[in-house]
MMTF fields as JSON, N, C-alpha, C and O atoms, coordinates in Angstrom:
{
  "mmtfVersion": "1.0.0",
  "mmtfProducer": "UNKNOWN",
  "numBonds": 515,
  "numAtoms": 516,
  "numGroups": 129,
  "numChains": 1,
  "numModels": 1,
  "chainsPerModel": [1],
  "groupsPerChain": [129],
  "chainIdList": ["A"],
  "bondAtomList": [4, 2, 8, 6, 12, 10, 16, 14, 20, 18, 24, 22, 28, 26, 32, 30, 36, 34, 40, 38, 44, 42, 48, 46, 52, 50, 56, 54, 60, 58, 64, 62, 68, 66, 72, 70, 76, 74, 80, 78, 84, 82, 88, 86, 92, 90, 96, 94, 100, 98, 104, 102, 108, 106, 112, 110, 116, 114, 120, 118, 124, 122, 128, 126, 132, 130, 136, 134, 140, 138, 144, 142, 148, 146, 152, 150, 156, 154, 160, 158, 164, 162, 168, 166, 172, 170, 176, 174, 180, 178, 184, 182, 188, 186, 192, 190, 196, 194, 200, 198, 204, 202, 208, 206, 212, 210, 216, 214, 220, 218, 224, 222, 228, 226, 232, 230, 236, 234, 240, 238, 244, 242, 248, 246, 252, 250, 256, 254, 260, 258, 264, 262, 268, 266, 272, 270, 276, 274, 280, 278, 284, 282, 288, 286, 292, 290, 296, 294, 300, 298, 304, 302, 308, 306, 312, 310, 316, 314, 320, 318, 324, 322, 328, 326, 332, 330, 336, 334, 340, 338, 344, 342, 348, 346, 352, 350, 356, 354, 360, 358, 364, 362, 368, 366, 372, 370, 376, 374, 380, 378, 384, 382, 388, 386, 392, 390, 396, 394, 400, 398, 404, 402, 408, 406, 412, 410, 416, 414, 420, 418, 424, 422, 428, 426, 432, 430, 436, 434, 440, 438, 444, 442, 448, 446, 452, 450, 456, 454, 460, 458, 464, 462, 468, 466, 472, 470, 476, 474, 480, 478, 484, 482, 488, 486, 492, 490, 496, 494, 500, 498, 504, 502, 508, 506, 512, 510],
  "bondOrderList": [1, 1, 1, 1, 1, 1, 1, 1, 1, 1, 1, 1, 1, 1, 1, 1, 1, 1, 1, 1, 1, 1, 1, 1, 1, 1, 1, 1, 1, 1, 1, 1, 1, 1, 1, 1, 1, 1, 1, 1, 1, 1, 1, 1, 1, 1, 1, 1, 1, 1, 1, 1, 1, 1, 1, 1, 1, 1, 1, 1, 1, 1, 1, 1, 1, 1, 1, 1, 1, 1, 1, 1, 1, 1, 1, 1, 1, 1, 1, 1, 1, 1, 1, 1, 1, 1, 1, 1, 1, 1, 1, 1, 1, 1, 1, 1, 1, 1, 1, 1, 1, 1, 1, 1, 1, 1, 1, 1, 1, 1, 1, 1, 1, 1, 1, 1, 1, 1, 1, 1, 1, 1, 1, 1, 1, 1, 1, 1],
  "groupList": [{"groupName": "MET", "atomNameList": ["N", "CA", "C", "O"], "elementList": ["N", "C", "C", "O"], "formalChargeList": [0, 0, 0, 0], "bondAtomList": [1, 0, 2, 1, 3, 2], "bondOrderList": [1, 1, 2], "singleLetterCode": "M", "chemCompType": "L-PEPTIDE LINKING"}, {"groupName": "PHE", "atomNameList": ["N", "CA", "C", "O"], "elementList": ["N", "C", "C", "O"], "formalChargeList": [0, 0, 0, 0], "bondAtomList": [1, 0, 2, 1, 3, 2], "bondOrderList": [1, 1, 2], "singleLetterCode": "F", "chemCompType": "L-PEPTIDE LINKING"}, {"groupName": "GLN", "atomNameList": ["N", "CA", "C", "O"], "elementList": ["N", "C", "C", "O"], "formalChargeList": [0, 0, 0, 0], "bondAtomList": [1, 0, 2, 1, 3, 2], "bondOrderList": [1, 1, 2], "singleLetterCode": "Q", "chemCompType": "L-PEPTIDE LINKING"}, {"groupName": "GLU", "atomNameList": ["N", "CA", "C", "O"], "elementList": ["N", "C", "C", "O"], "formalChargeList": [0, 0, 0, 0], "bondAtomList": [1, 0, 2, 1, 3, 2], "bondOrderList": [1, 1, 2], "singleLetterCode": "E", "chemCompType": "L-PEPTIDE LINKING"}, {"groupName": "ILE", "atomNameList": ["N", "CA", "C", "O"], "elementList": ["N", "C", "C", "O"], "formalChargeList": [0, 0, 0, 0], "bondAtomList": [1, 0, 2, 1, 3, 2], "bondOrderList": [1, 1, 2], "singleLetterCode": "I", "chemCompType": "L-PEPTIDE LINKING"}, {"groupName": "THR", "atomNameList": ["N", "CA", "C", "O"], "elementList": ["N", "C", "C", "O"], "formalChargeList": [0, 0, 0, 0], "bondAtomList": [1, 0, 2, 1, 3, 2], "bondOrderList": [1, 1, 2], "singleLetterCode": "T", "chemCompType": "L-PEPTIDE LINKING"}, {"groupName": "PRO", "atomNameList": ["N", "CA", "C", "O"], "elementList": ["N", "C", "C", "O"], "formalChargeList": [0, 0, 0, 0], "bondAtomList": [1, 0, 2, 1, 3, 2], "bondOrderList": [1, 1, 2], "singleLetterCode": "P", "chemCompType": "L-PEPTIDE LINKING"}, {"groupName": "ARG", "atomNameList": ["N", "CA", "C", "O"], "elementList": ["N", "C", "C", "O"], "formalChargeList": [0, 0, 0, 0], "bondAtomList": [1, 0, 2, 1, 3, 2], "bondOrderList": [1, 1, 2], "singleLetterCode": "R", "chemCompType": "L-PEPTIDE LINKING"}, {"groupName": "SER", "atomNameList": ["N", "CA", "C", "O"], "elementList": ["N", "C", "C", "O"], "formalChargeList": [0, 0, 0, 0], "bondAtomList": [1, 0, 2, 1, 3, 2], "bondOrderList": [1, 1, 2], "singleLetterCode": "S", "chemCompType": "L-PEPTIDE LINKING"}, {"groupName": "ASP", "atomNameList": ["N", "CA", "C", "O"], "elementList": ["N", "C", "C", "O"], "formalChargeList": [0, 0, 0, 0], "bondAtomList": [1, 0, 2, 1, 3, 2], "bondOrderList": [1, 1, 2], "singleLetterCode": "D", "chemCompType": "L-PEPTIDE LINKING"}, {"groupName": "ALA", "atomNameList": ["N", "CA", "C", "O"], "elementList": ["N", "C", "C", "O"], "formalChargeList": [0, 0, 0, 0], "bondAtomList": [1, 0, 2, 1, 3, 2], "bondOrderList": [1, 1, 2], "singleLetterCode": "A", "chemCompType": "L-PEPTIDE LINKING"}, {"groupName": "LEU", "atomNameList": ["N", "CA", "C", "O"], "elementList": ["N", "C", "C", "O"], "formalChargeList": [0, 0, 0, 0], "bondAtomList": [1, 0, 2, 1, 3, 2], "bondOrderList": [1, 1, 2], "singleLetterCode": "L", "chemCompType": "L-PEPTIDE LINKING"}, {"groupName": "GLY", "atomNameList": ["N", "CA", "C", "O"], "elementList": ["N", "C", "C", "O"], "formalChargeList": [0, 0, 0, 0], "bondAtomList": [1, 0, 2, 1, 3, 2], "bondOrderList": [1, 1, 2], "singleLetterCode": "G", "chemCompType": "PEPTIDE LINKING"}, {"groupName": "HIS", "atomNameList": ["N", "CA", "C", "O"], "elementList": ["N", "C", "C", "O"], "formalChargeList": [0, 0, 0, 0], "bondAtomList": [1, 0, 2, 1, 3, 2], "bondOrderList": [1, 1, 2], "singleLetterCode": "H", "chemCompType": "L-PEPTIDE LINKING"}, {"groupName": "VAL", "atomNameList": ["N", "CA", "C", "O"], "elementList": ["N", "C", "C", "O"], "formalChargeList": [0, 0, 0, 0], "bondAtomList": [1, 0, 2, 1, 3, 2], "bondOrderList": [1, 1, 2], "singleLetterCode": "V", "chemCompType": "L-PEPTIDE LINKING"}, {"groupName": "ASN", "atomNameList": ["N", "CA", "C", "O"], "elementList": ["N", "C", "C", "O"], "formalChargeList": [0, 0, 0, 0], "bondAtomList": [1, 0, 2, 1, 3, 2], "bondOrderList": [1, 1, 2], "singleLetterCode": "N", "chemCompType": "L-PEPTIDE LINKING"}, {"groupName": "TRP", "atomNameList": ["N", "CA", "C", "O"], "elementList": ["N", "C", "C", "O"], "formalChargeList": [0, 0, 0, 0], "bondAtomList": [1, 0, 2, 1, 3, 2], "bondOrderList": [1, 1, 2], "singleLetterCode": "W", "chemCompType": "L-PEPTIDE LINKING"}, {"groupName": "LYS", "atomNameList": ["N", "CA", "C", "O"], "elementList": ["N", "C", "C", "O"], "formalChargeList": [0, 0, 0, 0], "bondAtomList": [1, 0, 2, 1, 3, 2], "bondOrderList": [1, 1, 2], "singleLetterCode": "K", "chemCompType": "L-PEPTIDE LINKING"}, {"groupName": "TYR", "atomNameList": ["N", "CA", "C", "O"], "elementList": ["N", "C", "C", "O"], "formalChargeList": [0, 0, 0, 0], "bondAtomList": [1, 0, 2, 1, 3, 2], "bondOrderList": [1, 1, 2], "singleLetterCode": "Y", "chemCompType": "L-PEPTIDE LINKING"}],
  "groupTypeList": [0, 1, 2, 3, 4, 4, 5, 6, 7, 1, 8, 3, 5, 9, 10, 11, 12, 13, 14, 15, 15, 5, 4, 14, 6, 14, 16, 1, 3, 2, 10, 7, 7, 6, 4, 1, 3, 11, 1, 5, 6, 9, 11, 9, 6, 17, 17, 16, 7, 11, 4, 14, 10, 7, 14, 3, 4, 9, 1, 14, 12, 3, 11, 9, 18, 17, 8, 9, 14, 5, 4, 9, 5, 8, 14, 8, 10, 4, 12, 15, 8, 8, 1, 7, 14, 2, 2, 4, 4, 5, 2, 15, 12, 12, 14, 7, 8, 7, 12, 0, 10, 14, 11, 14, 13, 1, 8, 18, 3, 9, 17, 17, 8, 4, 6, 4, 6, 13, 3, 14, 7, 3, 2, 11, 3, 17, 13, 11, 14],
  "groupIdList": [1, 2, 3, 4, 5, 6, 7, 8, 9, 10, 11, 12, 13, 14, 15, 16, 17, 18, 19, 20, 21, 22, 23, 24, 25, 26, 27, 28, 29, 30, 31, 32, 33, 34, 35, 36, 37, 38, 39, 40, 41, 42, 43, 44, 45, 46, 47, 48, 49, 50, 51, 52, 53, 54, 55, 56, 57, 58, 59, 60, 61, 62, 63, 64, 65, 66, 67, 68, 69, 70, 71, 72, 73, 74, 75, 76, 77, 78, 79, 80, 81, 82, 83, 84, 85, 86, 87, 88, 89, 90, 91, 92, 93, 94, 95, 96, 97, 98, 99, 100, 101, 102, 103, 104, 105, 106, 107, 108, 109, 110, 111, 112, 113, 114, 115, 116, 117, 118, 119, 120, 121, 122, 123, 124, 125, 126, 127, 128, 129],
  "secStructList": [7, 3, 3, 3, 3, 3, 7, 7, 7, 6, 6, 1, 1, 5, 6, 6, 6, 5, 7, 7, 4, 4, 4, 2, 2, 2, 2, 2, 2, 2, 6, 6, 4, 4, 4, 6, 6, 6, 6, 7, 6, 6, 7, 7, 1, 6, 6, 7, 7, 3, 3, 3, 3, 3, 3, 3, 3, 3, 7, 7, 1, 7, 7, 5, 6, 6, 1, 7, 3, 3, 3, 3, 3, 3, 3, 3, 3, 3, 7, 1, 1, 3, 3, 3, 3, 3, 3, 3, 3, 3, 3, 6, 6, 3, 3, 3, 3, 3, 3, 3, 3, 3, 3, 3, 3, 5, 7, 6, 6, 6, 7, 1, 5, 7, 7, 7, 7, 2, 2, 2, 2, 2, 2, 2, 2, 6, 6, 5, 7],
  "xCoordList": [0.95, 0.147, 0.939, 1.861, 0.756, 0.869, 0.265, -0.928, 1.21, 0.218, 0.835, 1.991, -0.255, 0.379, -0.539, -1.69, 0.139, -0.682, -0.537, 0.478, -1.881, -1.996, -2.804, -3.82, -1.932, -2.504, -3.489, -3.17, -5.004, -5.94, -5.221, -4.555, -5.836, -5.357, -6.793, -7.468, -6.832, -7.822, -8.447, -9.654, -8.022, -8.851, -9.451, -10.267, -9.276, -9.708, -11.025, -11.011, -11.666, -13.018, -13.992, -13.658, -15.048, -16.596, -17.272, -16.884, -17.98, -18.644, -19.233, -19.553, -19.312, -19.561, -18.055, -17.961, -17.241, -15.774, -15.232, -14.325, -16.008, -15.198, -14.77, -15.409, -13.867, -13.174, -14.04, -14.911, -14.25, -15.018, -15.289, -14.435, -16.257, -15.955, -15.103, -14.572, -15.029, -13.972, -12.731, -11.951, -12.018, -11.026, -10.559, -9.409, -11.108, -11.397, -10.622, -9.559, -10.959, -10.43, -8.984, -8.22, -8.845, -7.451, -6.561, -5.375, -6.774, -6.08, -5.901, -4.86, -6.9, -6.664, -5.727, -5.036, -5.675, -4.725, -3.342, -2.434, -3.289, -1.83, -1.572, -0.358, -2.093, -1.849, -1.672, -1.477, -1.728, -1.549, -0.046, 0.449, 0.61, 2.136, 2.898, 3.266, 3.267, 4.052, 3.684, 4.465, 2.126, 2.097, 1.939, 1.471, 2.419, 2.561, 4.106, 4.368, 4.852, 6.162, 6.628, 7.779, 5.502, 6.218, 6.221, 7.154, 5.274, 5.272, 6.141, 6.547, 6.297, 7.28, 8.082, 7.914, 8.98, 9.792, 10.026, 9.806, 10.337, 10.972, 9.741, 9.636, 8.692, 6.93, 7.162, 6.208, 8.076, 8.161, 6.59, 5.93, 5.772, 4.788, 4.917, 3.998, 5.824, 6.135, 6.644, 7.1, 6.588, 6.696, 5.574, 5.6, 4.495, 3.644, 2.996, 2.887, 2.359, 1.477, 0.765, 0.514, 0.171, -1.464, -2.324, -1.95, -3.391, -4.987, -5.969, -6.001, -6.776, -7.779, -8.904, -9.59, -9.454, -10.756, -11.984, -13.085, -11.912, -13.12, -12.636, -11.742, -13.237, -13.182, -14.367, -15.398, -14.355, -16.147, -15.152, -13.952, -16.217, -15.98, -17.113, -18.19, -16.814, -17.756, -17.504, -16.538, -18.43, -18.121, -18.775, -19.951, -18.161, -18.525, -18.637, -19.306, -18.001, -17.93, -17.382, -16.302, -17.984, -17.025, -15.637, -15.368, -14.838, -13.356, -13.44, -14.054, -12.54, -12.502, -11.242, -10.212, -11.441, -10.07, -8.738, -7.554, -9.247, -8.175, -7.318, -6.253, -7.587, -6.653, -6.048, -6.854, -5.025, -4.341, -5.482, -6.184, -5.325, -5.65, -4.749, -3.545, -5.242, -4.028, -5.071, -6.259, -4.077, -4.575, -3.823, -2.594, -4.793, -4.311, -4.669, -5.828, -3.375, -3.545, -3.176, -1.998, -4.002, -3.343, -4.292, -5.51, -3.583, -3.984, -5.06, -4.626, -6.321, -7.049, -7.437, -8.094, -6.848, -6.921, -6.462, -6.939, -5.31, -4.261, -5.053, -5.848, -5.157, -5.288, -4.427, -3.292, -4.762, -3.369, -2.866, -1.777, -3.963, -3.584, -4.05, -3.484, -4.916, -5.342, -5.347, -5.101, -5.746, -5.153, -6.732, -7.228, -7.067, -7.917, -7.297, -6.985, -7.165, -6.929, -7.812, -8.946, -7.438, -8.579, -7.822, -6.756, -8.664, -8.103, -9.339, -10.553, -8.321, -9.559, -8.807, -7.61, -9.582, -8.875, -9.812, -11.037, -8.935, -9.305, -8.701, -7.61, -9.665, -9.267, -9.684, -10.648, -8.661, -8.975, -9.697, -10.692, -9.039, -9.191, -10.701, -11.089, -11.358, -12.593, -12.352, -11.461, -13.138, -13.065, -13.787, -14.803, -13.369, -13.817, -14.277, -15.263, -13.743, -13.944, -13.587, -12.773, -14.111, -13.944, -13.56, -14.53, -12.352, -12.664, -11.647, -10.573, -12.271, -11.53, -11.293, -12.258, -10.304, -9.81, -8.913, -7.937, -9.501, -9.129, -8.263, -8.512, -6.969, -5.775, -5.533, -5.515, -5.396, -5.135, -3.48, -3.207, -2.502, -1.494, -1.59, -2.238, -1.003, -1.774, -0.615, 0.483, -0.855, 0.259, -0.228, -0.969, 0.366, -0.694, -0.621, -1.466, 1.323, 1.188, 0.151, -0.495, 0.088, -0.878, -2.479, -3.399, -2.498, -3.818, -4.924, -6.101, -4.212, -4.675, -3.81, -2.672, -4.433, -3.991, -2.947, -2.787, -2.093, -0.781, -0.806, -1.354, -0.04, -0.036, 0.779, 1.824, 0.781, 1.998, 2.868, 2.73, 3.882, 5.056, 5.481, 5.3, 6.039, 6.271, 6.812, 6.441, 7.842, 8.59, 7.587, 7.752, 6.453, 5.7, 4.839, 4.183, 4.515, 3.272, 4.006, 3.528, 5.191, 5.66, 5.751, 5.6, 5.973, 5.538, 4.323, 4.072, 3.444, 1.889, 1.603, 0.799, 2.231, 1.756, 1.773, 0.986, 2.949, 3.426, 2.433, 2.476, 1.652, 0.466, -0.463, -1.235, -0.988, -2.072, -2.83, -2.231, -4.268, -4.923, -6.097, -6.895],
  "yCoordList": [-0.856, 0.002, 1.284, 1.308, 2.297, 3.289, 4.603, 4.749, 5.312, 6.282, 7.987, 8.315, 8.729, 10.212, 10.958, 10.638, 12.003, 12.871, 14.374, 14.977, 14.684, 15.871, 17.255, 17.21, 18.142, 19.217, 20.08, 20.622, 20.135, 21.039, 22.778, 23.472, 22.989, 24.558, 25.757, 25.878, 26.406, 27.247, 27.297, 27.054, 27.502, 27.676, 26.348, 26.37, 25.192, 24.022, 23.946, 23.118, 24.763, 24.612, 25.425, 26.445, 25.141, 25.702, 26.499, 26.306, 27.15, 28.42, 27.919, 28.73, 26.44, 26.007, 25.537, 25.041, 25.744, 25.631, 24.215, 23.632, 23.79, 22.386, 21.898, 22.409, 21.077, 20.601, 20.376, 19.642, 20.766, 21.008, 19.344, 18.582, 18.777, 17.744, 17.444, 16.348, 18.166, 18.327, 18.302, 18.428, 18.211, 18.216, 16.724, 16.434, 16.073, 14.736, 13.888, 13.434, 13.538, 13.042, 13.548, 12.872, 14.854, 15.502, 14.895, 14.788, 14.604, 14.366, 12.542, 11.999, 11.802, 10.6, 10.226, 9.211, 11.197, 11.176, 11.251, 10.439, 12.42, 12.518, 11.72, 11.516, 11.147, 9.9, 8.734, 7.702, 8.799, 7.402, 7.713, 6.922, 8.935, 9.062, 7.964, 7.801, 7.086, 6.133, 4.748, 3.895, 4.947, 3.42, 4.077, 3.446, 5.63, 6.112, 5.819, 5.358, 5.931, 5.686, 4.357, 3.941, 3.721, 2.203, 2.0, 1.295, 2.476, 2.334, 3.508, 3.276, 4.787, 5.734, 6.512, 7.71, 5.709, 6.259, 7.98, 8.746, 8.337, 10.049, 10.808, 11.934, 9.935, 10.794, 11.584, 12.285, 11.568, 11.941, 11.982, 11.097, 12.889, 12.474, 11.831, 11.284, 11.978, 11.376, 9.749, 9.166, 9.262, 8.03, 7.252, 6.068, 8.29, 7.467, 6.767, 6.977, 5.644, 4.328, 3.97, 2.775, 5.007, 4.772, 5.591, 6.615, 5.15, 5.824, 5.201, 4.053, 6.376, 6.344, 5.796, 6.702, 4.81, 3.965, 3.932, 4.105, 3.75, 4.542, 4.972, 4.494, 5.696, 6.118, 6.139, 6.474, 5.764, 5.83, 6.366, 6.203, 7.102, 7.762, 7.832, 8.356, 7.286, 7.829, 8.568, 8.355, 9.683, 10.557, 10.219, 10.525, 9.711, 9.092, 10.13, 9.769, 11.292, 11.986, 13.887, 14.138, 14.524, 16.103, 15.766, 14.947, 16.644, 16.989, 18.428, 19.276, 18.671, 19.732, 20.142, 19.47, 21.393, 22.459, 22.141, 21.983, 22.109, 22.245, 21.212, 21.417, 20.17, 18.935, 17.871, 17.432, 17.7, 17.057, 15.321, 14.75, 15.044, 14.168, 12.965, 13.121, 11.851, 10.591, 9.902, 9.696, 9.484, 8.813, 7.437, 7.386, 6.119, 4.99, 4.359, 4.078, 4.017, 3.657, 2.132, 1.815, 1.31, 0.039, -0.981, -0.924, -1.639, -2.638, -3.579, -4.38, -3.886, -4.641, -5.8, -6.796, -5.43, -6.196, -6.014, -5.275, -6.969, -7.202, -7.678, -8.509, -7.41, -8.157, -8.229, -7.835, -8.82, -8.698, -7.368, -7.117, -6.208, -5.231, -4.076, -2.994, -4.156, -3.216, -3.846, -5.044, -2.73, -2.909, -1.959, -0.941, -2.508, -1.832, -1.4, -2.243, 0.16, 0.952, 1.045, 1.286, 0.837, 1.295, 2.171, 1.881, 3.62, 4.495, 4.733, 4.537, 5.323, 5.651, 6.691, 6.601, 7.797, 9.056, 9.192, 9.233, 9.234, 9.464, 10.826, 11.377, 11.106, 12.616, 12.18, 11.415, 12.82, 12.904, 11.295, 11.249, 10.193, 8.988, 8.238, 7.127, 9.102, 8.584, 8.549, 9.282, 7.597, 7.226, 8.545, 8.876, 9.248, 10.794, 10.316, 10.933, 9.4, 9.242, 7.654, 7.049, 7.057, 6.185, 5.94, 6.249, 5.439, 5.692, 4.686, 4.28, 4.448, 3.175, 3.563, 4.12, 3.451, 3.818, 2.642, 2.004, 2.621, 1.451, 1.89, 2.857, 1.294, 1.987, 1.016, -0.21, 1.521, 0.294, 0.883, 2.073, -0.076, 0.132, 0.17, -0.732, 1.17, 1.885, 1.887, 2.299, 1.423, 2.029, 3.453, 3.255, 4.688, 5.21, 5.97, 6.709, 5.519, 5.088, 4.127, 4.404, 2.41, 1.914, 1.969, 1.424, 2.545, 3.304, 2.318, 2.583, 1.144, 0.107, -0.306, 0.119, -1.106, -1.786, -2.666, -3.144, -2.925, -3.477, -4.063, -3.578, -5.515, -5.992, -5.68, -5.192, -5.734, -4.786, -6.12, -7.343, -5.098, -5.669, -6.476, -5.881, -7.802, -8.582, -7.893, -8.057, -7.035, -6.329, -5.454, -5.43, -4.604, -3.996, -4.448, -3.911, -5.728, -6.677, -7.368, -7.85, -7.135, -8.025, -6.66, -6.508, -5.964, -4.231, -3.696, -2.941, -4.345, -3.98, -5.054, -4.991, -6.351, -7.685, -7.443, -7.941, -6.335, -6.046, -5.309, -5.138, -4.941, -3.87, -4.141, -3.216, -5.312, -6.115, -6.56, -7.268, -6.104, -6.357, -6.97, -7.327],
  "zCoordList": [0.146, 0.062, 0.089, 0.904, -0.614, -1.011, 0.179, 0.447, 0.667, 1.73, 1.26, 0.992, 1.29, 1.167, 2.077, 2.374, 2.476, 3.69, 2.845, 2.497, 2.683, 1.917, 3.19, 3.882, 3.028, 3.474, 2.59, 1.532, 3.314, 2.298, 2.173, 2.942, 0.64, 1.182, 0.805, -0.217, 1.974, 1.244, 0.091, 0.09, -0.69, -2.11, -2.358, -3.279, -1.793, -2.507, -0.814, 0.097, -0.947, 0.253, -0.296, -0.9, -0.18, -0.789, 0.227, 1.379, 0.09, 0.591, 2.13, 2.999, 2.297, 3.855, 4.584, 5.707, 3.916, 4.732, 4.471, 5.065, 3.428, 3.815, 2.153, 1.233, 1.901, 0.911, 0.102, 0.568, -1.221, -2.319, -2.757, -2.303, -3.49, -4.012, -5.214, -5.395, -5.784, -7.35, -6.713, -7.656, -5.618, -5.035, -4.771, -5.098, -4.386, -4.055, -5.156, -4.732, -6.642, -7.224, -7.886, -8.575, -7.498, -7.953, -6.698, -7.009, -5.765, -4.455, -4.76, -4.392, -5.382, -5.832, -6.755, -6.657, -7.847, -9.182, -8.463, -8.643, -7.555, -6.94, -6.063, -6.06, -5.297, -4.636, -5.215, -4.573, -6.533, -7.534, -8.221, -9.024, -7.82, -8.347, -8.569, -9.732, -7.672, -6.793, -7.977, -8.4, -8.297, -9.639, -11.008, -11.956, -11.125, -12.304, -12.477, -13.587, -11.895, -11.614, -11.685, -11.821, -11.567, -12.138, -13.322, -13.705, -14.355, -15.533, -16.529, -17.667, -15.791, -16.278, -15.224, -14.998, -14.594, -13.574, -13.832, -12.893, -14.735, -15.115, -14.927, -14.441, -15.44, -15.334, -16.78, -17.116, -17.5, -18.897, -19.393, -18.849, -20.39, -20.359, -21.976, -22.586, -22.302, -23.895, -23.662, -24.646, -22.776, -22.741, -21.899, -21.563, -21.618, -20.595, -21.319, -22.527, -20.59, -20.986, -20.309, -20.151, -19.645, -18.555, -19.371, -19.944, -19.402, -19.514, -18.357, -17.913, -18.011, -17.179, -17.562, -18.034, -17.611, -18.052, -17.119, -17.642, -15.939, -14.99, -13.532, -12.834, -13.372, -11.916, -11.246, -11.83, -9.875, -8.976, -7.846, -7.623, -7.214, -5.747, -4.887, -5.172, -3.84, -2.817, -1.852, -1.119, -1.668, -0.664, 0.767, 0.963, 1.571, 2.627, 4.011, 4.98, 4.0, 5.133, 4.722, 4.187, 4.959, 4.623, 5.283, 6.163, 4.592, 4.524, 4.865, 4.217, 6.297, 7.032, 6.515, 6.457, 6.122, 5.579, 6.789, 6.489, 8.009, 9.278, 9.447, 10.029, 9.052, 9.365, 7.86, 7.039, 7.795, 6.92, 6.585, 7.42, 5.554, 4.94, 4.883, 4.681, 5.04, 4.519, 3.667, 3.912, 2.221, 0.888, 1.111, 1.176, 1.245, 0.871, -0.145, -0.452, -0.91, -2.499, -2.538, -2.377, -2.717, -3.356, -4.506, -4.678, -5.002, -6.047, -5.796, -4.968, -6.129, -5.868, -6.723, -6.42, -7.946, -9.247, -10.741, -11.602, -10.821, -12.098, -13.035, -12.595, -14.452, -15.352, -16.263, -15.998, -17.767, -18.838, -18.677, -18.16, -19.287, -19.897, -18.839, -18.994, -17.886, -16.796, -15.667, -15.522, -14.458, -13.107, -12.396, -12.877, -11.51, -10.838, -9.321, -8.479, -9.108, -7.577, -6.895, -7.31, -5.379, -4.516, -3.64, -3.096, -3.518, -2.623, -1.574, -1.635, -0.44, 1.026, 1.551, 1.823, 1.714, 2.264, 3.864, 3.978, 4.8, 6.174, 6.888, 6.741, 7.595, 8.288, 9.299, 9.35, 10.863, 11.877, 12.431, 13.155, 11.973, 12.203, 11.677, 12.038, 10.806, 9.798, 8.665, 8.234, 7.711, 6.5, 6.04, 6.652, 5.094, 4.63, 2.97, 2.567, 2.074, 0.924, 0.459, 1.156, -0.564, -1.284, -2.84, -3.532, -3.701, -4.785, -5.329, -4.885, -6.318, -7.635, -8.905, -9.428, -9.591, -10.739, -11.51, -11.114, -12.529, -13.867, -14.56, -15.279, -14.545, -15.017, -16.524, -16.415, -17.588, -18.656, -19.007, -18.847, -19.475, -20.135, -21.424, -21.956, -22.23, -23.444, -24.31, -23.936, -25.483, -26.377, -27.663, -28.625, -27.346, -28.08, -29.171, -29.677, -29.729, -31.334, -32.041, -33.051, -31.001, -31.657, -31.34, -31.948, -30.548, -29.885, -29.112, -28.869, -28.811, -27.976, -26.673, -26.475, -25.892, -24.751, -25.077, -26.2, -23.904, -24.352, -23.236, -22.246, -23.263, -21.518, -20.401, -20.832, -19.259, -18.48, -18.392, -18.36, -18.371, -18.533, -17.186, -16.124, -17.148, -16.127, -14.811, -13.649, -15.354, -13.943, -13.366, -12.147, -13.795, -13.276, -12.872, -11.979, -13.455, -12.538, -10.974, -9.948, -11.407, -9.602, -8.714, -7.502, -9.477, -8.528, -8.091, -7.152, -9.139, -8.293, -7.662, -6.731, -8.049, -6.641, -5.636, -4.831, -5.235, -3.887, -3.107, -1.888, -3.807, -3.632, -3.585, -3.335, -3.744, -4.19, -2.839, -2.029, -2.581, -1.12, -1.477, -0.611]
}
């Protein structure tokens, strides 16, 4: 499992003083960075080999501006060319959001999915729950 701690910024709040729900997918993407680095260690967009095929988010509770959040990221399934990432945001000891994303290893040149390399698969399996 990967873990990221984020300090909410004032600009991420809404009129009620809570973190706006549009921020959660951005935080989830940020917390997937270690997974991106498995496929593209230098994060060079010209070498990028992933696309997002699906995203789901459940908003479980309010996120407060005043406290850091923790995002736990794990892999829940690995296929031939795609894999599923599970994410949970907690704050002050409680779950605030849950997310799931399906990422696909992709060839932009050929415009099709391609198998996940063996060495990357081994790294993903270390984070499988």
